[in-house]
Rosetta silent file (secondary structure, phi, psi, omega in degrees, C-alpha in Angstrom):
SEQUENCE: MIGAWIGYIWMQNVELKNASLVEMGPGTGLMMEDILRATSNIKGFHQNINLYLLERSENLKKMQKEKLQKFNINIEWI
SCORE:     score description
SCORE:     0.000 S_00000001
   1 L     0.000  -41.959 -179.877  106.805   89.940  101.239 S_00000001
   2 H   -63.911  -43.548  178.835  106.597   91.830   97.969 S_00000001
   3 H   -60.995  -42.960  177.445  105.372   94.952   99.781 S_00000001
   4 H   -62.153  -42.398  179.279  108.260   94.781  102.276 S_00000001
   5 H   -62.529  -45.999  178.479  110.702   94.409   99.408 S_00000001
   6 H   -60.189  -45.181  179.671  109.225   97.385   97.475 S_00000001
   7 H   -63.076  -39.571  178.532  109.364   99.520  100.614 S_00000001
   8 H   -65.174  -44.640 -179.861  112.972   98.525  101.272 S_00000001
   9 H   -64.335  -41.129 -178.682  114.046   99.368   97.689 S_00000001
  10 H   -63.803  -41.804 -179.889  112.200  102.692   97.916 S_00000001
  11 H   -71.187  -30.777  179.207  113.985  103.634  101.171 S_00000001
  12 H   -71.831  -20.883  179.271  117.359  102.571   99.734 S_00000001
  13 L  -101.047   41.090  175.765  116.903  104.979   96.827 S_00000001
  14 L    51.650   45.893  176.475  116.709  108.052   99.065 S_00000001
  15 L    45.538   74.246 -178.071  112.949  107.904   99.201 S_00000001
  16 L   -48.696  143.364  174.068  112.133  108.504   95.536 S_00000001
  17 L  -103.534  135.029  177.756  109.662  111.212   94.676 S_00000001
  18 L    58.998   39.628  172.435  106.909  110.469   92.155 S_00000001
  19 E   -73.603  151.229  179.302  107.986  106.845   91.607 S_00000001
  20 E  -105.894  135.430  172.127  105.594  104.640   89.615 S_00000001
  21 E  -119.791  120.251 -173.016  104.285  101.322   90.758 S_00000001
  22 E  -123.208  132.034  171.133  102.572   99.409   87.965 S_00000001
  23 E  -119.896  125.731  176.932  100.693   96.124   88.225 S_00000001
  24 E   -97.505  123.657  179.846   99.636   94.374   85.032 S_00000001
  25 L    69.301   63.099 -174.202   96.534   92.238   85.444 S_00000001
  26 L   -75.719   -2.491  177.776   95.766   92.970   89.100 S_00000001
  27 L    55.464 -123.316 -176.638   92.775   90.563   89.180 S_00000001
  28 L   -83.029   -8.975 -179.519   90.794   91.176   92.354 S_00000001
  29 L    91.269    7.175 -177.454   93.385   93.583   93.778 S_00000001
  30 H   -62.442  -46.908 -179.811   94.436   91.234   96.606 S_00000001
  31 H   -62.893  -44.282  178.504   98.174   91.477   95.936 S_00000001
  32 H   -61.974  -38.202  176.898   98.065   95.271   95.647 S_00000001
  33 H   -58.219  -46.180  178.739   96.057   95.407   98.849 S_00000001
  34 H   -62.012  -42.502  179.665   98.790   93.384  100.569 S_00000001
  35 H   -63.110  -44.646 -179.437  101.516   95.594   99.096 S_00000001
  36 H   -66.885  -35.253  177.289   99.757   98.781  100.240 S_00000001
  37 H   -66.149  -42.790 -176.804   99.145   97.348  103.679 S_00000001
  38 H   -67.679  -26.226 -179.265  102.795   96.325  104.030 S_00000001
  39 L   -99.266    2.498 -173.097  103.970   99.808  102.982 S_00000001
  40 L   -67.306  -23.623  179.844  101.417  101.790  104.955 S_00000001
  41 L   -97.474    5.543  177.652  103.832  102.523  107.824 S_00000001
  42 L   -88.437  112.310 -176.459  106.733  103.669  105.590 S_00000001
  43 L   -55.336  121.106  175.280  106.769  107.427  105.996 S_00000001
  44 L    88.596  -11.503 -174.519  106.062  109.184  102.695 S_00000001
  45 L   -64.791  -54.166 -177.284  105.710  106.086  100.571 S_00000001
  46 H   -62.523  -32.269 -178.650  101.988  106.297   99.733 S_00000001
  47 H   -76.936  -18.046 -175.383  102.232  110.043   99.146 S_00000001
  48 H  -113.448   10.968 -179.434  105.084  109.728   96.680 S_00000001
  49 E  -107.969  134.405  169.354  103.932  106.717   94.648 S_00000001
  50 E   -99.277  114.876 -176.323  101.988  106.923   91.378 S_00000001
  51 E  -103.319  126.291 -179.711  100.041  103.652   91.244 S_00000001
  52 E  -122.752  130.395  175.226   98.894  102.342   87.892 S_00000001
  53 E  -116.394  123.026 -179.944   96.771   99.219   87.425 S_00000001
  54 E   -93.827  106.022 -176.022   96.551   97.767   83.934 S_00000001
  55 L  -143.922  133.499  178.224   93.134   96.164   83.738 S_00000001
  56 L   -95.930  -32.285 -173.632   90.615   95.613   80.932 S_00000001
  57 L   -75.159  121.294  176.648   87.732   94.058   82.843 S_00000001
  58 H   -64.483  -37.569  178.650   85.200   96.569   84.215 S_00000001
  59 H   -63.725  -42.433  177.361   84.026   94.016   86.767 S_00000001
  60 H   -69.781  -34.632  175.657   87.554   93.528   88.094 S_00000001
  61 H   -59.197  -42.058  179.263   88.160   97.267   88.102 S_00000001
  62 H   -64.616  -42.375  178.577   85.127   97.664   90.343 S_00000001
  63 H   -64.128  -41.132  178.531   86.415   94.980   92.711 S_00000001
  64 H   -63.650  -44.041  179.269   89.861   96.610   92.824 S_00000001
  65 H   -59.724  -44.518  178.620   88.394  100.022   93.534 S_00000001
  66 H   -60.669  -43.065 -175.196   86.338   98.594   96.404 S_00000001
  67 H   -72.525  -36.122 -170.770   89.292   96.749   97.846 S_00000001
  68 H   -98.927   -5.305 -175.430   91.840   99.619   97.554 S_00000001
  69 L   -65.060  -20.615 -179.084   89.685  102.620   98.473 S_00000001
  70 L   -72.934  -12.913  178.958   90.715  102.362  102.108 S_00000001
  71 L   -94.965  135.268  179.146   94.240  103.473  101.221 S_00000001
  72 L   -84.522   76.357 -177.910   94.871  107.176  100.797 S_00000001
  73 L  -145.285  145.444 -179.463   96.723  106.829   97.494 S_00000001
  74 L   -79.504  121.467  178.721   96.169  108.095   93.962 S_00000001
  75 E  -120.179  133.593  176.199   95.363  105.101   91.690 S_00000001
  76 E  -120.602  129.221  177.025   95.000  105.299   87.942 S_00000001
  77 E   -93.475  130.844  178.732   93.545  102.471   85.830 S_00000001
  78 L  -124.671    0.000    0.000   95.070  102.102   82.392 S_00000001
């Protein structure tokens, strides 16, 4: 549902270029995986989003990387 809403807002704003999507404390990456799956058919969305995940735990970063690597999107951990 969150992914559908984010995609809707993005399309309503004339398909923003270089928009940032930030998740603080992404845990295992499950919610971001759902968001990216929900937005995967929105033309241009993944190519124009800068994704930032705020995570301190190296173990969780590893889990997130494994879970999200299937999406062709640039992800930066901060």
